[in-house]
N, C-alpha and C positions, 0 to 999 in steps of 0.2 A: 504494500500500500504506500509506503514512503519511499519507494525506489526513485520517484521523480522529484523528490524534494531537494536533492543535492544538485544545484545548478553548476557546480564546478565540473561535472561530468558532461555537460552539454557543450558540443563543439560550436564555437562562435564564428560567424562569417566576418572576415575583415578584408578591407580593400585598402590598397596603398593610396597615398595622397596623389601620386602621379596618375594612377588609374581613375581616381575620383575626378580629378581635374579634366580628364579627357571626355567624361560623360557629358552629353549635351542636355540631359534631362535632370540634372541635379538641382538642388535648392540653391546652391552657391551660384550657378549660372543664372537661375531665375532672379535671384537677388541682385546680381551685377547688372542684368538688363533693366530691372526696375529702377535701380539707382541712377542709371544713365538717363532714363526718362524723367525721373523725379528725385533729385538729390535728398529730399526730405523723407523718402520712403523708409518705413520702419522706425522712424524717430518718434519718441513719445509725443503725443498730441500734435503730430505733424499736420500742418495746415489749419489746425484749430487753435486759434488764439483765445484763451479763456480770459474774459475781462471781469471786472467787478460787478457788472450788470448781467452776467450770464444767467439765463433763465429767470430773470426778474419778473417778466410778464406772467410766467407760469406760477411763480411764487405768490403773486398778488391775488390769485384765485383761491388760495388756501388760507384757512384761518386755524389758529390754535383751538383744539377741542373737537375738530371734525374727525369723524371716523374715516378710515381710508383702507385701501388695498394696494399693495405693491404689485407692479406689473410683472415682476420677476418672482416666481414662486407663489404668487397669490396669497402672500402673508397679509394678515389684517392687524390693524392697530388703531391708535389715536395719535393725531398730530399734537405734538407738545412744543415744537419750536419751528419757526419759519424765519429765515434770514441768512445773513452771511456767516460763514464759519471759516475764519482766516487760517485756523489750524489745519484745515483739510485742503482747501484749494479756493481760488477766487470764484466768485459767483454766489448764487443762492442755494440753500440747502433746506431740507425739511427733516426735523428730528422727530422720530416716531417711537412710541412705546408699543411694542408688539404684544399680541395676545399670547403668543407662545415664546419660549426662550430660544429664539432662532436669530437673535441679533448679535452684535459684536461690541456693544458698549452699554454704559449706564447713564448716558446723557452728558458724559464728561469726555472732552477731547483734549489730549495733551495738557491736562491739568485745568482746563477751563470748563466750568459747568454751564451747559446750555439749557438743560431741563432736569427736573427731578425724576428719577426712575427708581422708586423704592422696591420694585419687584425683584431686581437683581441685575447683575452685570451683563446678562445675555438677552435682556428684553428691549434694549434700546438700539436704534440704528439711525444713521444719517443717510439720506438719499437725495438725489437731485429731484426737484419738483416734477419733472416730466416722468419720473419713474413711479408715480403713484396716482391713483384715482381717488377722489374724495366723494363721499356720498353715504348711502345707507348700507353699511357693511357691518352688521352685528357680529359679535364673536361667534365663531363656528362652534356648534355643540355637536360633538361626536355621537351623542346618544339621541339626537333629535330625529325621529323616524320620518318627519315631514321633509327633511333635507335629503333623504335617500333617493337615489335615482334608480330606476329599473332599467 
């Protein structure tokens, strides 16, 4: 049963650098071609200059106390902060207290407290305003039979 656990017995395929450089379909060739076309290719935030007003319009439609759902993961929670958070990046952010402990903070970013999150360190999260929808998003009840889909 454990005969396949020892990976040291597996023969690895290796290619020399010279042979790799000869290949026309390598990632290295692709990257070189793309950099010739666009010198900013693969640079962090290439082409996107984030300003202090980034997503300001989206943030103005959100108010503290609204229920929300994140577009990624369909996590639900309540908006506890809307505004800039210089400790993260320029632009506007929304601080959310999640219903489930699937966040990454407790309302504090690099020592600066943006909102109170007494539930614990995994209930808070900061997202860009575009990443959430506000509205009637009650906490999900795993035992509610009416929410079951057939």
